[in-house]
N, CA, C and O atoms as a GROMACS GRO file, in nm:
protein
  628
    1MET      N    1  15.378  11.228  11.929
    1MET     CA    2  15.489  11.250  12.022
    1MET      C    3  15.441  11.274  12.164
    1MET      O    4  15.509  11.239  12.260
    2ASP      N    5  15.321  11.336  12.179
    2ASP     CA    6  15.269  11.360  12.311
    2ASP      C    7  15.232  11.223  12.379
    2ASP      O    8  15.239  11.207  12.501
    3VAL      N    9  15.194  11.132  12.297
    3VAL     CA   10  15.158  10.999  12.354
    3VAL      C   11  15.281  10.934  12.414
    3VAL      O   12  15.273  10.879  12.524
    4GLU      N   13  15.396  10.937  12.346
    4GLU     CA   14  15.517  10.877  12.401
    4GLU      C   15  15.563  10.950  12.524
    4GLU      O   16  15.611  10.888  12.619
    5PHE      N   17  15.549  11.080  12.525
    5PHE     CA   18  15.593  11.159  12.643
    5PHE      C   19  15.507  11.127  12.765
    5PHE      O   20  15.557  11.117  12.877
    6THR      N   21  15.376  11.112  12.742
    6THR     CA   22  15.287  11.078  12.854
    6THR      C   23  15.315  10.938  12.903
    6THR      O   24  15.306  10.914  13.023
    7LYS      N   25  15.348  10.846  12.815
    7LYS     CA   26  15.384  10.709  12.860
    7LYS      C   27  15.509  10.711  12.942
    7LYS      O   28  15.517  10.642  13.044
    8ALA      N   29  15.607  10.789  12.901
    8ALA     CA   30  15.732  10.796  12.980
    8ALA      C   31  15.707  10.858  13.118
    8ALA      O   32  15.763  10.813  13.218
    9GLU      N   33  15.621  10.967  13.124
    9GLU     CA   34  15.587  11.026  13.250
    9GLU      C   35  15.519  10.927  13.339
    9GLU      O   36  15.550  10.920  13.458
   10GLU      N   37  15.427  10.851  13.285
   10GLU     CA   38  15.355  10.753  13.363
   10GLU      C   39  15.443  10.646  13.419
   10GLU      O   40  15.427  10.605  13.534
   11GLU      N   41  15.538  10.598  13.337
   11GLU     CA   42  15.638  10.500  13.380
   11GLU      C   43  15.724  10.553  13.498
   11GLU      O   44  15.750  10.484  13.596
   12ALA      N   45  15.765  10.680  13.480
   12ALA     CA   46  15.849  10.742  13.587
   12ALA      C   47  15.769  10.753  13.716
   12ALA      O   48  15.822  10.730  13.825
   13ARG      N   49  15.641  10.787  13.706
   13ARG     CA   50  15.555  10.798  13.827
   13ARG      C   51  15.542  10.661  13.898
   13ARG      O   52  15.547  10.652  14.021
   14LYS      N   53  15.524  10.556  13.816
   14LYS     CA   54  15.509  10.421  13.874
   14LYS      C   55  15.641  10.375  13.941
   14LYS      O   56  15.639  10.307  14.044
   15ARG      N   57  15.752  10.413  13.881
   15ARG     CA   58  15.883  10.377  13.935
   15ARG      C   59  15.903  10.448  14.071
   15ARG      O   60  15.952  10.388  14.166
   16ARG      N   61  15.864  10.581  14.078
   16ARG     CA   62  15.878  10.651  14.206
   16ARG      C   63  15.792  10.592  14.311
   16ARG      O   64  15.836  10.587  14.426
   17GLU      N   65  15.671  10.546  14.281
   17GLU     CA   66  15.586  10.483  14.383
   17GLU      C   67  15.648  10.354  14.434
   17GLU      O   68  15.646  10.326  14.554
   18ARG      N   69  15.704  10.276  14.342
   18ARG     CA   70  15.764  10.149  14.384
   18ARG      C   71  15.886  10.177  14.475
   18ARG      O   72  15.905  10.108  14.575
   19LEU      N   73  15.965  10.273  14.442
   19LEU     CA   74  16.084  10.307  14.526
   19LEU      C   75  16.036  10.355  14.663
   19LEU      O   76  16.094  10.320  14.766
   20LYS      N   77  15.930  10.436  14.664
   20LYS     CA   78  15.879  10.486  14.792
   20LYS      C   79  15.827  10.368  14.878
   20LYS      O   80  15.852  10.365  14.999
   21ASN      N   81  15.758  10.276  14.820
   21ASN     CA   82  15.708  10.158  14.893
   21ASN      C   83  15.824  10.074  14.946
   21ASN      O   84  15.820  10.026  15.060
   22LEU      N   85  15.931  10.056  14.861
   22LEU     CA   86  16.045   9.985  14.904
   22LEU      C   87  16.118  10.050  15.022
   22LEU      O   88  16.162   9.981  15.115
   23ARG      N   89  16.132  10.185  15.017
   23ARG     CA   90  16.194  10.255  15.133
   23ARG      C   91  16.114  10.236  15.257
   23ARG      O   92  16.170  10.216  15.364
   24ASN      N   93  15.983  10.243  15.244
   24ASN     CA   94  15.897  10.228  15.367
   24ASN      C   95  15.916  10.088  15.426
   24ASN      O   96  15.925  10.072  15.548
   25ARG      N   97  15.921   9.988  15.340
   25ARG     CA   98  15.943   9.850  15.394
   25ARG      C   99  16.074   9.833  15.465
   25ARG      O  100  16.084   9.768  15.569
   26VAL      N  101  16.179   9.895  15.403
   26VAL     CA  102  16.312   9.887  15.460
   26VAL      C  103  16.311   9.958  15.596
   26VAL      O  104  16.368   9.907  15.692
   27MET      N  105  16.252  10.068  15.605
   27MET     CA  106  16.247  10.145  15.733
   27MET      C  107  16.172  10.064  15.839
   27MET      O  108  16.214  10.061  15.954
   28GLU      N  109  16.066   9.999  15.803
   28GLU     CA  110  15.985   9.918  15.901
   28GLU      C  111  16.073   9.804  15.948
   28GLU      O  112  16.077   9.775  16.068
   29ASN      N  113  16.143   9.738  15.860
   29ASN     CA  114  16.231   9.624  15.898
   29ASN      C  115  16.346   9.672  15.991
   29ASN      O  116  16.381   9.599  16.085
   30GLN      N  117  16.401   9.786  15.969
   30GLN     CA  118  16.510   9.837  16.056
   30GLN      C  119  16.454   9.868  16.194
   30GLN      O  120  16.520   9.838  16.293
   31ASN      N  121  16.337   9.924  16.203
   31ASN     CA  122  16.276   9.957  16.332
   31ASN      C  123  16.246   9.827  16.410
   31ASN      O  124  16.265   9.820  16.531
   32GLY      N  125  16.201   9.728  16.338
   32GLY     CA  126  16.169   9.600  16.403
   32GLY      C  127  16.290   9.523  16.453
   32GLY      O  128  16.281   9.452  16.553
   33GLU      N  129  16.406   9.537  16.383
   33GLU     CA  130  16.526   9.470  16.422
   33GLU      C  131  16.596   9.532  16.540
   33GLU      O  132  16.671   9.465  16.611
   34ASP      N  133  16.572   9.659  16.562
   34ASP     CA  134  16.636   9.726  16.674
   34ASP      C  135  16.591   9.666  16.807
   34ASP      O  136  16.667   9.663  16.904
   35GLY      N  137  16.469   9.619  16.811
   35GLY     CA  138  16.414   9.560  16.933
   35GLY      C  139  16.471   9.419  16.960
   35GLY      O  140  16.468   9.370  17.073
   36GLU      N  141  16.523   9.354  16.852
   36GLU     CA  142  16.574   9.218  16.869
   36GLU      C  143  16.724   9.211  16.870
   36GLU      O  144  16.779   9.108  16.831
   37VAL      N  145  16.793   9.314  16.913
   37VAL     CA  146  16.938   9.315  16.915
   37VAL      C  147  16.994   9.225  17.026
   37VAL      O  148  17.110   9.183  17.020
   38ASN      N  149  16.914   9.196  17.125
   38ASN     CA  150  16.960   9.115  17.236
   38ASN      C  151  16.961   8.965  17.202
   38ASN      O  152  16.968   8.881  17.292
   39GLU      N  153  16.956   8.933  17.078
   39GLU     CA  154  16.957   8.794  17.034
   39GLU      C  155  17.090   8.729  17.062
   39GLU      O  156  17.192   8.797  17.053
   40ALA      N  157  17.094   8.602  17.095
   40ALA     CA  158  17.218   8.531  17.128
   40ALA      C  159  17.301   8.510  17.002
   40ALA      O  160  17.247   8.474  16.898
   41LEU      N  161  17.430   8.532  17.011
   41LEU     CA  162  17.523   8.509  16.902
   41LEU      C  163  17.562   8.359  16.898
   41LEU      O  164  17.566   8.295  17.003
   42PRO      N  165  17.592   8.304  16.784
   42PRO     CA  166  17.633   8.162  16.780
   42PRO      C  167  17.769   8.144  16.843
   42PRO      O  168  17.857   8.230  16.830
   43LYS      N  169  17.785   8.032  16.911
   43LYS     CA  170  17.913   8.002  16.978
   43LYS      C  171  18.006   7.939  16.875
   43LYS      O  172  17.966   7.853  16.797
   44PRO      N  173  18.135   7.984  16.877
   44PRO     CA  174  18.228   7.924  16.780
   44PRO      C  175  18.269   7.783  16.823
   44PRO      O  176  18.287   7.752  16.940
   45LEU      N  177  18.282   7.699  16.719
   45LEU     CA  178  18.328   7.562  16.742
   45LEU      C  179  18.470   7.547  16.691
   45LEU      O  180  18.498   7.578  16.576
   46PHE      N  181  18.559   7.501  16.775
   46PHE     CA  182  18.700   7.485  16.737
   46PHE      C  183  18.728   7.337  16.706
   46PHE      O  184  18.708   7.250  16.791
   47ARG      N  185  18.774   7.313  16.585
   47ARG     CA  186  18.803   7.177  16.547
   47ARG      C  187  18.954   7.143  16.562
   47ARG      O  188  18.989   7.040  16.620
   48SER      N  189  19.039   7.226  16.511
   48SER     CA  190  19.182   7.199  16.515
   48SER      C  191  19.257   7.304  16.596
   48SER      O  192  19.380   7.300  16.601
   49TYR      N  193  19.188   7.398  16.658
   49TYR     CA  194  19.254   7.506  16.732
   49TYR      C  195  19.218   7.487  16.879
   49TYR      O  196  19.103   7.460  16.912
   50THR      N  197  19.319   7.501  16.967
   50THR     CA  198  19.297   7.491  17.110
   50THR      C  199  19.304   7.637  17.165
   50THR      O  200  19.411   7.698  17.169
   51PRO      N  201  19.187   7.690  17.207
   51PRO     CA  202  19.188   7.827  17.259
   51PRO      C  203  19.255   7.836  17.392
   51PRO      O  204  19.261   7.735  17.463
   52LEU      N  205  19.307   7.951  17.431
   52LEU     CA  206  19.374   7.973  17.560
   52LEU      C  207  19.267   8.003  17.671
   52LEU      O  208  19.287   7.970  17.788
   53ASP      N  209  19.160   8.062  17.632
   53ASP     CA  210  19.057   8.101  17.730
   53ASP      C  211  18.981   7.978  17.770
   53ASP      O  212  18.947   7.894  17.687
   54GLU      N  213  18.953   7.965  17.905
   54GLU     CA  214  18.883   7.849  17.960
   54GLU      C  215  18.741   7.841  17.908
   54GLU      O  216  18.691   7.732  17.882
   55ASP      N  217  18.675   7.953  17.893
   55ASP     CA  218  18.536   7.954  17.847
   55ASP      C  219  18.523   7.906  17.702
   55ASP      O  220  18.426   7.839  17.664
   56LEU      N  221  18.624   7.942  17.624
   56LEU     CA  222  18.626   7.902  17.482
   56LEU      C  223  18.665   7.753  17.469
   56LEU      O  224  18.626   7.688  17.373
   57ARG      N  225  18.737   7.702  17.562
   57ARG     CA  226  18.779   7.560  17.558
   57ARG      C  227  18.656   7.468  17.570
   57ARG      O  228  18.657   7.355  17.522
   58LEU      N  229  18.551   7.518  17.633
   58LEU     CA  230  18.434   7.434  17.646
   58LEU      C  231  18.364   7.414  17.509
   58LEU      O  232  18.292   7.316  17.491
   59ASN      N  233  18.386   7.503  17.416
   59ASN     CA  234  18.328   7.499  17.282
   59ASN      C  235  18.418   7.414  17.184
   59ASN      O  236  18.383   7.394  17.068
   60GLN      N  237  18.528   7.368  17.233
   60GLN     CA  238  18.619   7.289  17.146
   60GLN      C  239  18.559   7.149  17.125
   60GLN      O  240  18.511   7.086  17.219
   61LEU      N  241  18.563   7.105  17.002
   61LEU     CA  242  18.517   6.970  16.970
   61LEU      C  243  18.618   6.867  17.016
   61LEU      O  244  18.738   6.896  17.017
   62PRO      N  245  18.575   6.748  17.053
   62PRO     CA  246  18.669   6.645  17.093
   62PRO      C  247  18.752   6.602  16.972
   62PRO      O  248  18.703   6.603  16.860
   63LYS      N  249  18.876   6.564  16.995
   63LYS     CA  250  18.966   6.524  16.892
   63LYS      C  251  18.917   6.391  16.832
   63LYS      O  252  18.887   6.296  16.904
   64PRO      N  253  18.910   6.387  16.700
   64PRO     CA  254  18.857   6.263  16.638
   64PRO      C  255  18.959   6.151  16.649
   64PRO      O  256  19.080   6.172  16.641
   65LYS      N  257  18.906   6.032  16.668
   65LYS     CA  258  18.992   5.916  16.671
   65LYS      C  259  18.994   5.852  16.528
   65LYS      O  260  18.889   5.836  16.465
   66PRO      N  261  19.112   5.819  16.481
   66PRO     CA  262  19.115   5.760  16.349
   66PRO      C  263  19.045   5.622  16.352
   66PRO      O  264  19.064   5.540  16.442
   67GLU      N  265  18.963   5.602  16.249
   67GLU     CA  266  18.892   5.478  16.240
   67GLU      C  267  18.983   5.367  16.190
   67GLU      O  268  19.076   5.390  16.113
   68SER      N  269  18.952   5.248  16.235
   68SER     CA  270  19.030   5.132  16.189
   68SER      C  271  18.974   5.085  16.056
   68SER      O  272  18.857   5.050  16.042
   69VAL      N  273  19.064   5.086  15.959
   69VAL     CA  274  19.023   5.044  15.824
   69VAL      C  275  19.068   4.899  15.796
   69VAL      O  276  19.051   4.847  15.686
   70GLU      N  277  19.125   4.838  15.898
   70GLU     CA  278  19.172   4.700  15.880
   70GLU      C  279  19.059   4.604  15.840
   70GLU      O  280  19.076   4.517  15.754
   71THR      N  281  18.941   4.624  15.908
   71THR     CA  282  18.828   4.531  15.876
   71THR      C  283  18.781   4.552  15.735
   71THR      O  284  18.750   4.457  15.663
   72GLU      N  285  18.776   4.680  15.696
   72GLU     CA  286  18.730   4.708  15.554
   72GLU      C  287  18.824   4.649  15.453
   72GLU      O  288  18.782   4.588  15.355
   73VAL      N  289  18.954   4.667  15.477
   73VAL     CA  290  19.057   4.616  15.384
   73VAL      C  291  19.048   4.461  15.386
   73VAL      O  292  19.054   4.400  15.279
   74GLN      N  293  19.034   4.400  15.500
   74GLN     CA  294  19.022   4.255  15.506
   74GLN      C  295  18.900   4.204  15.425
   74GLN      O  296  18.906   4.106  15.350
   75ASN      N  297  18.790   4.277  15.446
   75ASN     CA  298  18.670   4.234  15.367
   75ASN      C  299  18.690   4.246  15.218
   75ASN      O  300  18.644   4.161  15.142
   76GLN      N  301  18.760   4.353  15.174
   76GLN     CA  302  18.784   4.372  15.034
   76GLN      C  303  18.879   4.267  14.977
   76GLN      O  304  18.862   4.219  14.865
   77LEU      N  305  18.979   4.232  15.060
   77LEU     CA  306  19.074   4.127  15.017
   77LEU      C  307  19.000   3.994  15.004
   77LEU      O  308  19.024   3.922  14.907
   78GLU      N  309  18.913   3.959  15.094
   78GLU     CA  310  18.839   3.836  15.087
   78GLU      C  311  18.747   3.833  14.966
   78GLU      O  312  18.731   3.729  14.901
   79ALA      N  313  18.687   3.948  14.936
   79ALA     CA  314  18.597   3.956  14.825
   79ALA      C  315  18.675   3.944  14.691
   79ALA      O  316  18.620   3.898  14.591
   80ALA      N  317  18.799   3.985  14.691
   80ALA     CA  318  18.879   3.983  14.569
   80ALA      C  319  18.941   3.844  14.537
   80ALA      O  320  18.990   3.820  14.426
   81LYS      N  321  18.937   3.754  14.639
   81LYS     CA  322  18.993   3.622  14.615
   81LYS      C  323  18.905   3.545  14.518
   81LYS      O  324  18.784   3.542  14.537
   82PRO      N  325  18.959   3.486  14.418
   82PRO     CA  326  18.878   3.411  14.321
   82PRO      C  327  18.830   3.281  14.385
   82PRO      O  328  18.906   3.214  14.456
   83GLU      N  329  18.708   3.246  14.361
   83GLU     CA  330  18.651   3.120  14.411
   83GLU      C  331  18.702   3.008  14.322
   83GLU      O  332  18.711   3.025  14.200
   84PRO      N  333  18.735   2.892  14.380
   84PRO     CA  334  18.784   2.784  14.295
   84PRO      C  335  18.671   2.731  14.206
   84PRO      O  336  18.559   2.708  14.253
   85LEU      N  337  18.700   2.713  14.081
   85LEU     CA  338  18.599   2.665  13.988
   85LEU      C  339  18.614   2.512  13.974
   85LEU      O  340  18.714   2.459  13.926
   86ILE      N  341  18.512   2.449  14.018
   86ILE     CA  342  18.510   2.298  14.003
   86ILE      C  343  18.403   2.264  13.903
   86ILE      O  344  18.287   2.242  13.938
   87GLU      N  345  18.442   2.260  13.776
   87GLU     CA  346  18.348   2.228  13.674
   87GLU      C  347  18.408   2.124  13.584
   87GLU      O  348  18.529   2.103  13.582
   88GLU      N  349  18.320   2.059  13.508
   88GLU     CA  350  18.364   1.965  13.415
   88GLU      C  351  18.428   2.034  13.296
   88GLU      O  352  18.370   2.130  13.245
   89VAL      N  353  18.542   1.991  13.251
   89VAL     CA  354  18.608   2.051  13.143
   89VAL      C  355  18.576   1.974  13.016
   89VAL      O  356  18.604   1.854  13.009
   90ASP      N  357  18.522   2.037  12.920
   90ASP     CA  358  18.489   1.975  12.792
   90ASP      C  359  18.613   1.969  12.707
   90ASP      O  360  18.666   2.073  12.668
   91LEU      N  361  18.661   1.850  12.676
   91LEU     CA  362  18.789   1.836  12.602
   91LEU      C  363  18.776   1.886  12.457
   91LEU      O  364  18.875   1.925  12.396
   92THR      N  365  18.654   1.885  12.403
   92THR     CA  366  18.638   1.936  12.264
   92THR      C  367  18.663   2.086  12.258
   92THR      O  368  18.708   2.136  12.155
   93THR      N  369  18.636   2.157  12.362
   93THR     CA  370  18.659   2.303  12.357
   93THR      C  371  18.809   2.334  12.379
   93THR      O  372  18.860   2.438  12.338
   94LEU      N  373  18.876   2.241  12.443
   94LEU     CA  374  19.024   2.263  12.468
   94LEU      C  375  19.107   2.215  12.348
   94LEU      O  376  19.219   2.262  12.330
   95ALA      N  377  19.056   2.124  12.269
   95ALA     CA  378  19.130   2.067  12.157
   95ALA      C  379  19.152   2.180  12.055
   95ALA      O  380  19.063   2.260  12.031
   96PRO      N  381  19.272   2.184  11.996
   96PRO     CA  382  19.294   2.286  11.896
   96PRO      C  383  19.212   2.257  11.771
   96PRO      O  384  19.188   2.140  11.740
   97ARG      N  385  19.172   2.359  11.700
   97ARG     CA  386  19.093   2.340  11.577
   97ARG      C  387  19.184   2.331  11.458
   97ARG      O  388  19.299   2.375  11.460
   98LYS      N  389  19.130   2.274  11.356
   98LYS     CA  390  19.207   2.264  11.228
   98LYS      C  391  19.217   2.406  11.171
   98LYS      O  392  19.134   2.492  11.197
   99PRO      N  393  19.325   2.426  11.092
   99PRO     CA  394  19.341   2.566  11.040
   99PRO      C  395  19.232   2.612  10.946
   99PRO      O  396  19.211   2.732  10.930
  100ASP      N  397  19.161   2.517  10.883
  100ASP     CA  398  19.061   2.560  10.789
  100ASP      C  399  18.913   2.549  10.845
  100ASP      O  400  18.818   2.544  10.768
  101TRP      N  401  18.900   2.547  10.972
  101TRP     CA  402  18.765   2.526  11.031
  101TRP      C  403  18.674   2.640  10.999
  101TRP      O  404  18.554   2.620  10.982
  102ASP      N  405  18.728   2.764  10.990
  102ASP     CA  406  18.640   2.878  10.961
  102ASP      C  407  18.597   2.876  10.815
  102ASP      O  408  18.488   2.921  10.782
  103LEU      N  409  18.684   2.825  10.727
  103LEU     CA  410  18.647   2.819  10.585
  103LEU      C  411  18.536   2.717  10.567
  103LEU      O  412  18.443   2.740  10.490
  104LYS      N  413  18.546   2.606  10.635
  104LYS     CA  414  18.441   2.502  10.626
  104LYS      C  415  18.313   2.562  10.680
  104LYS      O  416  18.208   2.537  10.620
  105ARG      N  417  18.313   2.636  10.784
  105ARG     CA  418  18.193   2.697  10.845
  105ARG      C  419  18.130   2.793  10.742
  105ARG      O  420  18.009   2.789  10.722
  106ASP      N  421  18.207   2.876  10.679
  106ASP     CA  422  18.155   2.972  10.586
  106ASP      C  423  18.104   2.906  10.456
  106ASP      O  424  18.008   2.957  10.398
  107VAL      N  425  18.161   2.798  10.410
  107VAL     CA  426  18.124   2.739  10.284
  107VAL      C  427  18.017   2.630  10.305
  107VAL      O  428  17.961   2.582  10.206
  108SER      N  429  17.987   2.592  10.426
  108SER     CA  430  17.892   2.482  10.449
  108SER      C  431  17.754   2.512  10.391
  108SER      O  432  17.691   2.422  10.336
  109LYS      N  433  17.705   2.636  10.400
  109LYS     CA  434  17.569   2.669  10.349
  109LYS      C  435  17.569   2.649  10.199
  109LYS      O  436  17.476   2.591  10.144
  110LYS      N  437  17.675   2.699  10.132
  110LYS     CA  438  17.679   2.685   9.985
  110LYS      C  439  17.687   2.536   9.945
  110LYS      O  440  17.625   2.492   9.849
  111LEU      N  441  17.768   2.461  10.024
  111LEU     CA  442  17.779   2.317   9.994
  111LEU      C  443  17.648   2.244  10.013
  111LEU      O  444  17.620   2.150   9.938
  112ASP      N  445  17.566   2.283  10.111
  112ASP     CA  446  17.436   2.223  10.129
  112ASP      C  447  17.347   2.242  10.006
  112ASP      O  448  17.279   2.148   9.964
  113ILE      N  449  17.348   2.360   9.950
  113ILE     CA  450  17.271   2.388   9.831
  113ILE      C  451  17.319   2.302   9.713
  113ILE      O  452  17.239   2.244   9.640
  114LEU      N  453  17.453   2.296   9.696
  114LEU     CA  454  17.510   2.212   9.592
  114LEU      C  455  17.483   2.067   9.609
  114LEU      O  456  17.463   1.995   9.512
  115GLU      N  457  17.481   2.022   9.734
  115GLU     CA  458  17.452   1.882   9.760
  115GLU      C  459  17.310   1.845   9.715
  115GLU      O  460  17.290   1.736   9.661
  116LYS      N  461  17.212   1.932   9.737
  116LYS     CA  462  17.078   1.909   9.696
  116LYS      C  463  17.074   1.899   9.540
  116LYS      O  464  17.012   1.809   9.484
  117ARG      N  465  17.143   1.994   9.474
  117ARG     CA  466  17.145   1.988   9.323
  117ARG      C  467  17.207   1.860   9.277
  117ARG      O  468  17.161   1.802   9.179
  118THR      N  469  17.313   1.814   9.344
  118THR     CA  470  17.382   1.694   9.304
  118THR      C  471  17.289   1.569   9.319
  118THR      O  472  17.286   1.481   9.233
  119GLN      N  473  17.217   1.568   9.426
  119GLN     CA  474  17.122   1.457   9.447
  119GLN      C  475  17.014   1.453   9.339
  119GLN      O  476  16.976   1.346   9.292
  120LYS      N  477  16.966   1.572   9.301
  120LYS     CA  478  16.863   1.584   9.196
  120LYS      C  479  16.921   1.532   9.063
  120LYS      O  480  16.855   1.459   8.990
  121ALA      N  481  17.044   1.570   9.035
  121ALA     CA  482  17.108   1.534   8.908
  121ALA      C  483  17.128   1.386   8.902
  121ALA      O  484  17.106   1.324   8.797
  122ILE      N  485  17.172   1.324   9.016
  122ILE     CA  486  17.193   1.178   9.020
  122ILE      C  487  17.059   1.105   8.998
  122ILE      O  488  17.052   1.008   8.923
  123ALA      N  489  16.953   1.155   9.064
  123ALA     CA  490  16.823   1.092   9.041
  123ALA      C  491  16.776   1.102   8.897
  123ALA      O  492  16.717   1.007   8.845
  124GLU      N  493  16.801   1.214   8.833
  124GLU     CA  494  16.766   1.227   8.691
  124GLU      C  495  16.845   1.131   8.604
  124GLU      O  496  16.788   1.071   8.513
  125LEU      N  497  16.972   1.114   8.629
  125LEU     CA  498  17.058   1.023   8.551
  125LEU      C  499  17.005   0.880   8.566
  125LEU      O  500  16.998   0.805   8.468
  126ILE      N  501  16.969   0.842   8.690
  126ILE     CA  502  16.920   0.708   8.714
  126ILE      C  503  16.792   0.684   8.638
  126ILE      O  504  16.773   0.577   8.580
  127ARG      N  505  16.703   0.782   8.638
  127ARG     CA  506  16.579   0.772   8.561
  127ARG      C  507  16.605   0.752   8.412
  127ARG      O  508  16.541   0.670   8.347
  128GLU      N  509  16.700   0.829   8.357
  128GLU     CA  510  16.732   0.822   8.214
  128GLU      C  511  16.786   0.679   8.184
  128GLU      O  512  16.749   0.620   8.083
  129ARG      N  513  16.871   0.626   8.269
  129ARG     CA  514  16.929   0.494   8.248
  129ARG      C  515  16.819   0.386   8.253
  129ARG      O  516  16.818   0.291   8.175
  130LEU      N  517  16.727   0.405   8.346
  130LEU     CA  518  16.622   0.306   8.358
  130LEU      C  519  16.536   0.309   8.232
  130LEU      O  520  16.494   0.203   8.184
  131LYS      N  521  16.508   0.429   8.176
  131LYS     CA  522  16.429   0.438   8.053
  131LYS      C  523  16.500   0.371   7.935
  131LYS      O  524  16.440   0.298   7.856
  132SER      N  525  16.632   0.400   7.925
  132SER     CA  526  16.708   0.337   7.811
  132SER      C  527  16.722   0.188   7.832
  132SER      O  528  16.710   0.111   7.736
  133SER      N  529  16.746   0.142   7.957
  133SER     CA  530  16.760   0.000   7.981
  133SER      C  531  16.625  -0.070   7.967
  133SER      O  532  16.618  -0.189   7.935
  134GLU      N  533  16.516   0.007   7.991
  134GLU     CA  534  16.380  -0.051   7.976
  134GLU      C  535  16.358  -0.087   7.828
  134GLU      O  536  16.301  -0.191   7.796
  135ASP      N  537  16.405   0.002   7.738
  135ASP     CA  538  16.394  -0.027   7.594
  135ASP      C  539  16.476  -0.150   7.559
  135ASP      O  540  16.429  -0.236   7.484
  136TYR      N  541  16.596  -0.158   7.611
  136TYR     CA  542  16.682  -0.274   7.587
  136TYR      C  543  16.621  -0.399   7.645
  136TYR      O  544  16.628  -0.507   7.587
  137LEU      N  545  16.560  -0.381   7.761
  137LEU     CA  546  16.500  -0.500   7.827
  137LEU      C  547  16.379  -0.549   7.748
  137LEU      O  548  16.356  -0.670   7.742
  138VAL      N  549  16.301  -0.459   7.686
  138VAL     CA  550  16.188  -0.500   7.605
  138VAL      C  551  16.240  -0.574   7.479
  138VAL      O  552  16.182  -0.675   7.437
  139GLU      N  553  16.348  -0.524   7.421
  139GLU     CA  554  16.408  -0.589   7.301
  139GLU      C  555  16.461  -0.730   7.336
  139GLU      O  556  16.445  -0.827   7.262
  140ALA      N  557  16.527  -0.732   7.458
  140ALA     CA  558  16.582  -0.863   7.500
  140ALA      C  559  16.469  -0.963   7.528
  140ALA      O  560  16.483  -1.081   7.498
  141VAL      N  561  16.364  -0.918   7.583
  141VAL     CA  562  16.250  -1.006   7.612
  141VAL      C  563  16.188  -1.053   7.482
  141VAL      O  564  16.152  -1.169   7.469
  142ASN      N  565  16.176  -0.961   7.386
  142ASN     CA  566  16.122  -0.999   7.254
  142ASN      C  567  16.208  -1.104   7.185
  142ASN      O  568  16.158  -1.204   7.134
  143ILE      N  569  16.336  -1.077   7.184
  143ILE     CA  570  16.433  -1.173   7.124
  143ILE      C  571  16.420  -1.311   7.194
  143ILE      O  572  16.415  -1.415   7.128
  144GLN      N  573  16.415  -1.308   7.323
  144GLN     CA  574  16.402  -1.427   7.401
  144GLN      C  575  16.274  -1.505   7.365
  144GLN      O  576  16.272  -1.628   7.352
  145ALA      N  577  16.171  -1.424   7.351
  145ALA     CA  578  16.039  -1.491   7.314
  145ALA      C  579  16.043  -1.547   7.175
  145ALA      O  580  15.987  -1.654   7.152
  146GLU      N  581  16.108  -1.479   7.079
  146GLU     CA  582  16.119  -1.536   6.945
  146GLU      C  583  16.201  -1.663   6.945
  146GLU      O  584  16.168  -1.761   6.879
  147MET      N  585  16.309  -1.657   7.022
  147MET     CA  586  16.395  -1.776   7.029
  147MET      C  587  16.318  -1.895   7.086
  147MET      O  588  16.330  -2.009   7.040
  148ALA      N  589  16.238  -1.862   7.189
  148ALA     CA  590  16.157  -1.969   7.249
  148ALA      C  591  16.055  -2.023   7.150
  148ALA      O  592  16.031  -2.144   7.144
  149ASN      N  593  15.997  -1.934   7.073
  149ASN     CA  594  15.901  -1.977   6.968
  149ASN      C  595  15.969  -2.060   6.864
  149ASN      O  596  15.911  -2.158   6.819
  150LYS      N  597  16.086  -2.027   6.823
  150LYS     CA  598  16.160  -2.104   6.723
  150LYS      C  599  16.194  -2.242   6.776
  150LYS      O  600  16.184  -2.342   6.705
  151ASN      N  601  16.235  -2.246   6.907
  151ASN     CA  602  16.271  -2.372   6.967
  151ASN      C  603  16.143  -2.457   6.977
  151ASN      O  604  16.149  -2.578   6.955
  152VAL      N  605  16.034  -2.399   7.008
  152VAL     CA  606  15.910  -2.478   7.020
  152VAL      C  607  15.869  -2.530   6.881
  152VAL      O  608  15.823  -2.643   6.868
  153ASP      N  609  15.884  -2.447   6.780
  153ASP     CA  610  15.853  -2.488   6.642
  153ASP      C  611  15.945  -2.597   6.595
  153ASP      O  612  15.900  -2.691   6.530
  154SER      N  613  16.072  -2.587   6.625
  154SER     CA  614  16.166  -2.682   6.583
  154SER      C  615  16.150  -2.814   6.659
  154SER      O  616  16.180  -2.921   6.607
  155ASP      N  617  16.103  -2.805   6.780
  155ASP     CA  618  16.076  -2.930   6.861
  155ASP      C  619  15.953  -3.004   6.808
  155ASP      O  620  15.944  -3.126   6.817
  156GLU      N  621  15.865  -2.932   6.756
  156GLU     CA  622  15.738  -2.987   6.707
  156GLU      C  623  15.770  -3.070   6.580
  156GLU      O  624  15.701  -3.169   6.557
  157ASP      N  625  15.864  -3.039   6.503
  157ASP     CA  626  15.893  -3.109   6.380
  157ASP      C  627  15.945  -3.243   6.408
  157ASP      O  628  15.976  -3.318   6.315
   0.00000   0.00000   0.00000
């Protein structure tokens, strides 16, 4: 408990010293300012008030003249005018689209895949027909050859 009491006493002593130093600085500043009392006061400027005293009228600001905004408005109006567009008009962009154009666009990827499958299937069918017709062709050639042999044999008699 003595330790806490001594800490509190030490803090109080430090606080007193700081207050004493602060008072001394304030007193020095007041003594220094007394010598500078003869300093010139700022002159008032009158913007919208016309003083009656002649000396104060000299401090009055001149009345402002309203600025002409006609040139600014004219510039803004000229800037707001649209420039004439002289471009080629593409008739395809102006022509109305068919009602199902978006459906065709969405389905076109799927149709491309199906088109590839269709082409493969057609090629496979053609190959199968050629194989089967090749067998028939071989038979037809054999029959033709036999007939030719028979005709040759019969001609020889």
